[in-house]
N, CA and C atoms as a LAMMPS dump frame, in Angstrom:
ITEM: TIMESTEP
0
ITEM: NUMBER OF ATOMS
483
ITEM: BOX BOUNDS ff ff ff
-5.0000000000000000e+02 5.0000000000000000e+02
-5.0000000000000000e+02 5.0000000000000000e+02
-5.0000000000000000e+02 5.0000000000000000e+02
ITEM: ATOMS id mol type element x y z
1 1 1 N 255.308 354.177 -171.87
2 1 2 C 254.087 353.498 -171.472
3 1 3 C 253.034 354.501 -170.991
4 2 1 N 253.507 355.503 -170.197
5 2 2 C 252.566 356.473 -169.643
6 2 3 C 251.903 357.305 -170.741
7 3 1 N 252.697 357.723 -171.731
8 3 2 C 252.118 358.519 -172.829
9 3 3 C 251.098 357.707 -173.621
10 4 1 N 251.389 356.439 -173.813
11 4 2 C 250.459 355.563 -174.528
12 4 3 C 249.156 355.44 -173.74
13 5 1 N 249.274 355.255 -172.419
14 5 2 C 248.078 355.15 -171.58
15 5 3 C 247.284 356.452 -171.605
16 6 1 N 247.97 357.594 -171.554
17 6 2 C 247.287 358.899 -171.59
18 6 3 C 246.521 359.055 -172.902
19 7 1 N 247.149 358.693 -174.004
20 7 2 C 246.466 358.792 -175.3
21 7 3 C 245.242 357.87 -175.336
22 8 1 N 245.436 356.64 -174.849
23 8 2 C 244.342 355.675 -174.843
24 8 3 C 243.2 356.154 -173.939
25 9 1 N 243.538 356.646 -172.751
26 9 2 C 242.52 357.115 -171.801
27 9 3 C 241.765 358.314 -172.37
28 10 1 N 242.484 359.234 -172.992
29 10 2 C 241.846 360.42 -173.572
30 10 3 C 240.916 360.032 -174.714
31 11 1 N 241.389 359.161 -175.586
32 11 2 C 240.569 358.711 -176.711
33 11 3 C 239.334 357.966 -176.205
34 12 1 N 239.518 357.089 -175.232
35 12 2 C 238.392 356.332 -174.685
36 12 3 C 237.368 357.262 -174.053
37 13 1 N 237.837 358.256 -173.293
38 13 2 C 236.918 359.208 -172.659
39 13 3 C 236.15 359.999 -173.714
40 14 1 N 236.824 360.384 -174.796
41 14 2 C 236.149 361.122 -175.872
42 14 3 C 235.094 360.248 -176.55
43 15 1 N 235.462 359.009 -176.864
44 15 2 C 234.529 358.099 -177.529
45 15 3 C 233.358 357.769 -176.607
46 16 1 N 233.642 357.543 -175.323
47 16 2 C 232.583 357.188 -174.375
48 16 3 C 231.574 358.322 -174.206
49 17 1 N 231.993 359.545 -174.415
50 17 2 C 231.11 360.689 -174.243
51 17 3 C 230.303 361.057 -175.474
52 18 1 N 230.444 360.338 -176.549
53 18 2 C 229.725 360.642 -177.783
54 18 3 C 228.303 360.086 -177.741
55 19 1 N 227.361 360.781 -178.365
56 19 2 C 225.98 360.271 -178.414
57 19 3 C 225.883 358.911 -179.099
58 20 1 N 226.698 358.697 -180.131
59 20 2 C 226.627 357.425 -180.859
60 20 3 C 227.071 356.267 -179.992
61 21 1 N 227.985 356.509 -179.075
62 21 2 C 228.415 355.448 -178.163
63 21 3 C 227.254 355.057 -177.25
64 22 1 N 226.556 356.057 -176.753
65 22 2 C 225.398 355.789 -175.901
66 22 3 C 224.331 355.016 -176.675
67 23 1 N 224.063 355.432 -177.909
68 23 2 C 223.055 354.758 -178.74
69 23 3 C 223.477 353.308 -179.003
70 24 1 N 224.781 353.086 -179.253
71 24 2 C 225.269 351.715 -179.482
72 24 3 C 225.079 350.857 -178.229
73 25 1 N 225.33 351.434 -177.061
74 25 2 C 225.142 350.685 -175.808
75 25 3 C 223.666 350.358 -175.57
76 26 1 N 222.8 351.313 -175.855
77 26 2 C 221.362 351.047 -175.738
78 26 3 C 220.966 349.941 -176.703
79 27 1 N 221.529 349.972 -177.911
80 27 2 C 221.257 348.928 -178.901
81 27 3 C 221.689 347.553 -178.413
82 28 1 N 222.857 347.486 -177.787
83 28 2 C 223.348 346.206 -177.252
84 28 3 C 222.416 345.692 -176.155
85 29 1 N 221.986 346.584 -175.269
86 29 2 C 221.087 346.178 -174.184
87 29 3 C 219.738 345.728 -174.758
88 30 1 N 219.24 346.439 -175.768
89 30 2 C 217.974 346.043 -176.393
90 30 3 C 218.103 344.681 -177.085
91 31 1 N 219.223 344.49 -177.783
92 31 2 C 219.448 343.198 -178.445
93 31 3 C 219.511 342.078 -177.405
94 32 1 N 220.161 342.344 -176.289
95 32 2 C 220.231 341.365 -175.21
96 32 3 C 218.824 341.076 -174.665
97 33 1 N 218.044 342.127 -174.458
98 33 2 C 216.687 341.952 -173.909
99 33 3 C 215.801 341.157 -174.869
100 34 1 N 215.931 341.425 -176.162
101 34 2 C 215.12 340.727 -177.164
102 34 3 C 215.46 339.24 -177.194
103 35 1 N 216.706 338.896 -176.923
104 35 2 C 217.097 337.481 -176.943
105 35 3 C 216.677 336.734 -175.678
106 36 1 N 216.109 337.428 -174.709
107 36 2 C 215.662 336.802 -173.464
108 36 3 C 214.731 335.617 -173.672
109 37 1 N 213.651 335.798 -174.454
110 37 2 C 212.738 334.66 -174.668
111 37 3 C 213.417 333.484 -175.385
112 38 1 N 214.369 333.795 -176.265
113 38 2 C 215.067 332.727 -176.988
114 38 3 C 215.843 331.845 -176.009
115 39 1 N 216.485 332.487 -175.03
116 39 2 C 217.284 331.754 -174.042
117 39 3 C 216.492 331.457 -172.769
118 40 1 N 215.17 331.697 -172.836
119 40 2 C 214.263 331.431 -171.718
120 40 3 C 214.689 332.145 -170.427
121 41 1 N 215.285 333.318 -170.611
122 41 2 C 215.69 334.172 -169.484
123 41 3 C 216.512 333.402 -168.444
124 42 1 N 217.347 332.476 -168.912
125 42 2 C 218.117 331.627 -167.994
126 42 3 C 219.281 332.405 -167.361
127 43 1 N 219.949 331.74 -166.447
128 43 2 C 221.039 332.383 -165.705
129 43 3 C 222.199 332.778 -166.613
130 44 1 N 222.5 331.969 -167.601
131 44 2 C 223.596 332.285 -168.52
132 44 3 C 223.284 333.556 -169.297
133 45 1 N 222.047 333.675 -169.738
134 45 2 C 221.616 334.879 -170.459
135 45 3 C 221.797 336.111 -169.566
136 46 1 N 221.441 336.052 -168.308
137 46 2 C 221.604 337.162 -167.37
138 46 3 C 223.08 337.416 -167.069
139 47 1 N 223.842 336.323 -166.968
140 47 2 C 225.264 336.448 -166.66
141 47 3 C 226.018 337.195 -167.759
142 48 1 N 225.598 337.031 -169.007
143 48 2 C 226.259 337.706 -170.135
144 48 3 C 226.221 339.216 -169.949
145 49 1 N 225.047 339.782 -169.686
146 49 2 C 224.941 341.232 -169.549
147 49 3 C 225.606 341.703 -168.258
148 50 1 N 225.439 340.936 -167.178
149 50 2 C 226.053 341.328 -165.904
150 50 3 C 227.578 341.353 -166.002
151 51 1 N 228.145 340.317 -166.572
152 51 2 C 229.603 340.248 -166.702
153 51 3 C 230.123 341.337 -167.632
154 52 1 N 229.476 341.492 -168.78
155 52 2 C 229.912 342.499 -169.75
156 52 3 C 229.886 343.912 -169.177
157 53 1 N 228.774 344.261 -168.547
158 53 2 C 228.663 345.627 -168.003
159 53 3 C 229.614 345.828 -166.817
160 54 1 N 229.823 344.801 -166.021
161 54 2 C 230.732 344.934 -164.88
162 54 3 C 232.163 345.166 -165.344
163 55 1 N 232.607 344.395 -166.317
164 55 2 C 233.975 344.54 -166.836
165 55 3 C 234.166 345.912 -167.467
166 56 1 N 233.23 346.306 -168.301
167 56 2 C 233.347 347.612 -168.97
168 56 3 C 233.342 348.745 -167.944
169 57 1 N 232.447 348.671 -166.971
170 57 2 C 232.382 349.708 -165.935
171 57 3 C 233.677 349.762 -165.138
172 58 1 N 234.186 348.61 -164.74
173 58 2 C 235.421 348.535 -163.967
174 58 3 C 236.574 349.21 -164.71
175 59 1 N 236.747 348.9 -165.981
176 59 2 C 237.843 349.478 -166.761
177 59 3 C 237.624 350.967 -167.043
178 60 1 N 236.384 351.34 -167.316
179 60 2 C 236.093 352.744 -167.625
180 60 3 C 236.337 353.659 -166.431
181 61 1 N 236.114 353.163 -165.233
182 61 2 C 236.357 353.979 -164.037
183 61 3 C 237.796 354.477 -164.025
184 62 1 N 238.746 353.598 -164.299
185 62 2 C 240.157 353.98 -164.264
186 62 3 C 240.522 354.916 -165.41
187 63 1 N 239.996 354.64 -166.587
188 63 2 C 240.306 355.496 -167.732
189 63 3 C 239.729 356.896 -167.556
190 64 1 N 238.498 356.967 -167.127
191 64 2 C 237.869 358.274 -166.955
192 64 3 C 238.49 359.017 -165.78
193 65 1 N 238.845 358.314 -164.709
194 65 2 C 239.491 358.964 -163.564
195 65 3 C 240.826 359.561 -163.975
196 66 1 N 241.581 358.845 -164.798
197 66 2 C 242.853 359.362 -165.289
198 66 3 C 242.642 360.651 -166.066
199 67 1 N 241.658 360.652 -166.944
200 67 2 C 241.362 361.84 -167.739
201 67 3 C 240.934 362.997 -166.842
202 68 1 N 240.079 362.733 -165.873
203 68 2 C 239.623 363.789 -164.965
204 68 3 C 240.759 364.311 -164.096
205 69 1 N 241.637 363.444 -163.643
206 69 2 C 242.78 363.896 -162.846
207 69 3 C 243.652 364.863 -163.636
208 70 1 N 243.929 364.509 -164.885
209 70 2 C 244.761 365.385 -165.715
210 70 3 C 244.054 366.695 -166.018
211 71 1 N 242.758 366.623 -166.328
212 71 2 C 241.991 367.848 -166.594
213 71 3 C 241.934 368.74 -165.358
214 72 1 N 241.723 368.122 -164.191
215 72 2 C 241.663 368.894 -162.949
216 72 3 C 242.994 369.557 -162.635
217 73 1 N 244.09 368.826 -162.821
218 73 2 C 245.417 369.389 -162.563
219 73 3 C 245.714 370.534 -163.521
220 74 1 N 245.352 370.36 -164.79
221 74 2 C 245.573 371.427 -165.772
222 74 3 C 244.75 372.666 -165.415
223 75 1 N 243.513 372.457 -164.993
224 75 2 C 242.663 373.585 -164.625
225 75 3 C 243.215 374.309 -163.399
226 76 1 N 243.69 373.547 -162.397
227 76 2 C 244.275 374.179 -161.208
228 76 3 C 245.497 374.994 -161.583
229 77 1 N 246.328 374.468 -162.47
230 77 2 C 247.521 375.205 -162.904
231 77 3 C 247.123 376.497 -163.607
232 78 1 N 246.104 376.438 -164.443
233 78 2 C 245.644 377.64 -165.138
234 78 3 C 245.064 378.653 -164.161
235 79 1 N 244.276 378.181 -163.195
236 79 2 C 243.706 379.091 -162.203
237 79 3 C 244.795 379.72 -161.342
238 80 1 N 245.787 378.915 -160.955
239 80 2 C 246.902 379.454 -160.179
240 80 3 C 247.628 380.541 -160.967
241 81 1 N 247.816 380.311 -162.244
242 81 2 C 248.481 381.315 -163.082
243 81 3 C 247.648 382.587 -163.171
244 82 1 N 246.338 382.444 -163.291
245 82 2 C 245.472 383.628 -163.338
246 82 3 C 245.509 384.399 -162.02
247 83 1 N 245.481 383.676 -160.912
248 83 2 C 245.568 384.339 -159.605
249 83 3 C 246.888 385.092 -159.511
250 84 1 N 247.953 384.477 -159.968
251 84 2 C 249.259 385.128 -159.907
252 84 3 C 249.317 386.337 -160.846
253 85 1 N 248.694 386.219 -162.005
254 85 2 C 248.766 387.293 -162.998
255 85 3 C 247.982 388.536 -162.585
256 86 1 N 246.939 388.363 -161.797
257 86 2 C 246.143 389.507 -161.351
258 86 3 C 246.845 390.088 -160.131
259 87 1 N 247.42 391.256 -160.289
260 87 2 C 248.278 391.801 -159.24
261 87 3 C 247.554 392.078 -157.934
262 88 1 N 246.272 392.345 -157.958
263 88 2 C 245.545 392.608 -156.716
264 88 3 C 245.002 391.334 -156.085
265 89 1 N 245.126 390.207 -156.781
266 89 2 C 244.624 388.935 -156.234
267 89 3 C 245.514 388.481 -155.084
268 90 1 N 244.925 387.797 -154.146
269 90 2 C 245.653 387.276 -152.99
270 90 3 C 246.304 385.961 -153.389
271 91 1 N 247.619 385.929 -153.413
272 91 2 C 248.33 384.743 -153.878
273 91 3 C 248.222 383.574 -152.901
274 92 1 N 247.614 383.779 -151.73
275 92 2 C 247.375 382.646 -150.831
276 92 3 C 246.425 381.64 -151.476
277 93 1 N 245.698 382.048 -152.514
278 93 2 C 244.774 381.135 -153.185
279 93 3 C 245.496 380.186 -154.137
280 94 1 N 246.742 380.468 -154.457
281 94 2 C 247.5 379.573 -155.329
282 94 3 C 247.773 378.278 -154.567
283 95 1 N 247.431 377.153 -155.16
284 95 2 C 247.66 375.847 -154.559
285 95 3 C 246.69 375.516 -153.435
286 96 1 N 245.577 376.224 -153.384
287 96 2 C 244.603 376.046 -152.305
288 96 3 C 244.033 374.626 -152.28
289 97 1 N 244.097 373.925 -153.399
290 97 2 C 243.549 372.562 -153.448
291 97 3 C 244.356 371.587 -152.588
292 98 1 N 245.521 372.012 -152.11
293 98 2 C 246.357 371.147 -151.277
294 98 3 C 246.109 371.34 -149.776
295 99 1 N 245.22 372.257 -149.41
296 99 2 C 244.902 372.48 -148.002
297 99 3 C 244.105 371.304 -147.455
298 100 1 N 244.082 371.192 -146.14
299 100 2 C 243.245 370.166 -145.516
300 100 3 C 241.789 370.595 -145.661
301 101 1 N 240.879 369.667 -145.433
302 101 2 C 239.453 369.994 -145.517
303 101 3 C 239.083 371.101 -144.538
304 102 1 N 239.643 371.049 -143.334
305 102 2 C 239.351 372.057 -142.319
306 102 3 C 239.839 373.442 -142.764
307 103 1 N 241.059 373.5 -143.284
308 103 2 C 241.615 374.772 -143.769
309 103 3 C 240.805 375.297 -144.951
310 104 1 N 240.449 374.408 -145.852
311 104 2 C 239.678 374.805 -147.028
312 104 3 C 238.282 375.29 -146.635
313 105 1 N 237.671 374.622 -145.657
314 105 2 C 236.357 375.061 -145.173
315 105 3 C 236.431 376.462 -144.584
316 106 1 N 237.512 376.773 -143.858
317 106 2 C 237.675 378.102 -143.266
318 106 3 C 237.798 379.168 -144.359
319 107 1 N 238.576 378.882 -145.384
320 107 2 C 238.732 379.837 -146.49
321 107 3 C 237.4 380.004 -147.213
322 108 1 N 236.715 378.899 -147.473
323 108 2 C 235.427 378.95 -148.162
324 108 3 C 234.412 379.762 -147.363
325 109 1 N 234.41 379.597 -146.04
326 109 2 C 233.49 380.364 -145.199
327 109 3 C 233.771 381.861 -145.325
328 110 1 N 235.045 382.237 -145.344
329 110 2 C 235.413 383.659 -145.503
330 110 3 C 234.97 384.188 -146.873
331 111 1 N 235.201 383.403 -147.901
332 111 2 C 234.812 383.814 -149.256
333 111 3 C 233.295 383.966 -149.347
334 112 1 N 232.57 383.045 -148.735
335 112 2 C 231.105 383.131 -148.764
336 112 3 C 230.6 384.336 -147.98
337 113 1 N 231.254 384.652 -146.84
338 113 2 C 230.874 385.862 -146.086
339 113 3 C 231.083 387.104 -146.944
340 114 1 N 232.209 387.132 -147.66
341 114 2 C 232.488 388.27 -148.54
342 114 3 C 231.439 388.351 -149.648
343 115 1 N 231.07 387.211 -150.22
344 115 2 C 230.074 387.198 -151.299
345 115 3 C 228.724 387.699 -150.798
346 116 1 N 228.319 387.259 -149.612
347 116 2 C 227.044 387.73 -149.046
348 116 3 C 227.074 389.234 -148.817
349 117 1 N 228.19 389.748 -148.323
350 117 2 C 228.32 391.187 -148.1
351 117 3 C 228.215 391.947 -149.423
352 118 1 N 228.862 391.425 -150.45
353 118 2 C 228.815 392.084 -151.761
354 118 3 C 227.388 392.089 -152.294
355 119 1 N 226.669 390.989 -152.133
356 119 2 C 225.283 390.91 -152.605
357 119 3 C 224.365 391.855 -151.836
358 120 1 N 224.764 392.213 -150.62
359 120 2 C 223.991 393.171 -149.825
360 120 3 C 224.382 394.609 -150.145
361 121 1 N 225.307 394.783 -151.086
362 121 2 C 225.708 396.123 -151.501
363 121 3 C 226.879 396.691 -150.731
364 122 1 N 227.507 395.89 -149.902
365 122 2 C 228.664 396.357 -149.141
366 122 3 C 229.92 396.197 -150
367 123 1 N 230.949 396.983 -149.702
368 123 2 C 232.182 396.849 -150.496
369 123 3 C 232.899 395.531 -150.206
370 124 1 N 233.586 395.061 -151.211
371 124 2 C 234.344 393.816 -151.061
372 124 3 C 235.509 394.051 -150.119
373 125 1 N 235.739 393.113 -149.254
374 125 2 C 236.848 393.197 -148.299
375 125 3 C 237.777 392.013 -148.53
376 126 1 N 239.053 392.189 -148.224
377 126 2 C 239.975 391.054 -148.387
378 126 3 C 239.685 389.964 -147.374
379 127 1 N 240.149 388.785 -147.675
380 127 2 C 240.024 387.649 -146.759
381 127 3 C 240.894 387.942 -145.539
382 128 1 N 240.431 387.525 -144.359
383 128 2 C 241.183 387.774 -143.129
384 128 3 C 242.558 387.134 -143.204
385 129 1 N 243.481 387.746 -142.498
386 129 2 C 244.838 387.217 -142.455
387 129 3 C 245.764 388.081 -143.297
388 130 1 N 247.021 387.781 -143.21
389 130 2 C 248.025 388.545 -143.949
390 130 3 C 248.014 388.116 -145.413
391 131 1 N 247.977 389.092 -146.288
392 131 2 C 247.972 388.82 -147.715
393 131 3 C 249.27 388.127 -148.108
394 132 1 N 249.163 387.162 -149.02
395 132 2 C 250.347 386.455 -149.494
396 132 3 C 251.251 387.375 -150.297
397 133 1 N 252.535 387.12 -150.242
398 133 2 C 253.495 387.937 -150.971
399 133 3 C 253.886 387.268 -152.281
400 134 1 N 254.113 388.08 -153.284
401 134 2 C 254.612 387.6 -154.565
402 134 3 C 256.133 387.613 -154.52
403 135 1 N 256.755 386.832 -155.351
404 135 2 C 258.218 386.762 -155.377
405 135 3 C 258.817 388.135 -155.677
406 136 1 N 258.147 388.917 -156.507
407 136 2 C 258.648 390.247 -156.851
408 136 3 C 258.684 391.133 -155.612
409 137 1 N 257.665 390.993 -154.748
410 137 2 C 257.613 391.79 -153.53
411 137 3 C 258.702 391.36 -152.552
412 138 1 N 258.917 390.04 -152.465
413 138 2 C 259.955 389.52 -151.574
414 138 3 C 261.32 389.989 -152.036
415 139 1 N 261.581 389.888 -153.328
416 139 2 C 262.883 390.297 -153.869
417 139 3 C 263.083 391.793 -153.743
418 140 1 N 262.011 392.582 -153.86
419 140 2 C 262.13 394.035 -153.731
420 140 3 C 262.51 394.429 -152.304
421 141 1 N 262.101 393.629 -151.33
422 141 2 C 262.418 393.924 -149.933
423 141 3 C 263.827 393.492 -149.549
424 142 1 N 264.433 392.579 -150.304
425 142 2 C 265.789 392.099 -150.002
426 142 3 C 266.806 393.179 -150.316
427 143 1 N 267.766 393.361 -149.443
428 143 2 C 268.816 394.339 -149.782
429 143 3 C 269.687 393.777 -150.902
430 144 1 N 270.096 394.65 -151.798
431 144 2 C 270.954 394.202 -152.896
432 144 3 C 272.386 394.135 -152.396
433 145 1 N 273.113 393.157 -152.884
434 145 2 C 274.507 392.997 -152.483
435 145 3 C 275.362 393.977 -153.285
436 146 1 N 276.143 394.732 -152.563
437 146 2 C 277.028 395.706 -153.195
438 146 3 C 278.466 395.251 -152.927
439 147 1 N 279.303 395.291 -153.972
440 147 2 C 280.705 394.901 -153.811
441 147 3 C 281.397 395.915 -152.902
442 148 1 N 282.231 395.437 -151.983
443 148 2 C 282.954 396.366 -151.1
444 148 3 C 283.792 397.353 -151.917
445 149 1 N 283.984 398.526 -151.357
446 149 2 C 284.742 399.581 -152.049
447 149 3 C 286.142 399.07 -152.351
448 150 1 N 286.635 399.394 -153.531
449 150 2 C 287.987 399.021 -153.913
450 150 3 C 288.086 397.649 -154.559
451 151 1 N 287.034 396.872 -154.543
452 151 2 C 287.067 395.554 -155.182
453 151 3 C 286.303 395.632 -156.486
454 152 1 N 286.848 394.987 -157.483
455 152 2 C 286.171 394.955 -158.772
456 152 3 C 285.188 393.796 -158.794
457 153 1 N 284.116 393.982 -159.561
458 153 2 C 283.147 392.91 -159.732
459 153 3 C 283.794 391.811 -160.561
460 154 1 N 283.355 390.569 -160.422
461 154 2 C 283.901 389.479 -161.239
462 154 3 C 283.753 389.769 -162.724
463 155 1 N 284.614 389.147 -163.522
464 155 2 C 284.636 389.381 -164.96
465 155 3 C 283.29 389.128 -165.603
466 156 1 N 282.578 388.084 -165.177
467 156 2 C 281.28 387.76 -165.774
468 156 3 C 280.301 388.91 -165.537
469 157 1 N 280.332 389.492 -164.351
470 157 2 C 279.414 390.595 -164.045
471 157 3 C 279.742 391.799 -164.89
472 158 1 N 281.063 392.056 -165.138
473 158 2 C 281.45 393.211 -165.969
474 158 3 C 280.998 392.985 -167.404
475 159 1 N 281.109 391.723 -167.896
476 159 2 C 280.719 391.439 -169.266
477 159 3 C 279.212 391.587 -169.459
478 160 1 N 278.423 391.264 -168.433
479 160 2 C 276.972 391.349 -168.534
480 160 3 C 276.516 392.801 -168.566
481 161 1 N 277.356 393.728 -168.051
482 161 2 C 276.951 395.133 -167.989
483 161 3 C 276.935 395.796 -169.311
């Protein structure tokens, strides 16, 4: 069901964003407006456009929100991967979208201070606080387990060698 909804939401968002869709909607509104004198601009005539646009808007909000949520999540994942891939990047920025507003505002203020300094010709400085560690750095600091003297490594370890 979820895959079907994703396909439907994606297709709807693509179709809704096309110029021809906009032109068709303008055409519908113009056709409705032209029929006003025929129906003497009565309440039923007004109710048709109000009901139609309300229903379409209500449904489109959910479809477009679904598409934007998926696009935003994909973009965050890609940005996190780029931050991780750049060895000098501060990995504290990975998953930053999950911080509270207060925490995010503090980070943003630091980044903006750094940007202003750079624009003034000063060298770039790291964000305050301890730089985040990468898994490779953590594992490099861990002592390796060595088998006690006189004991053989398990058979699987010998086979892997």
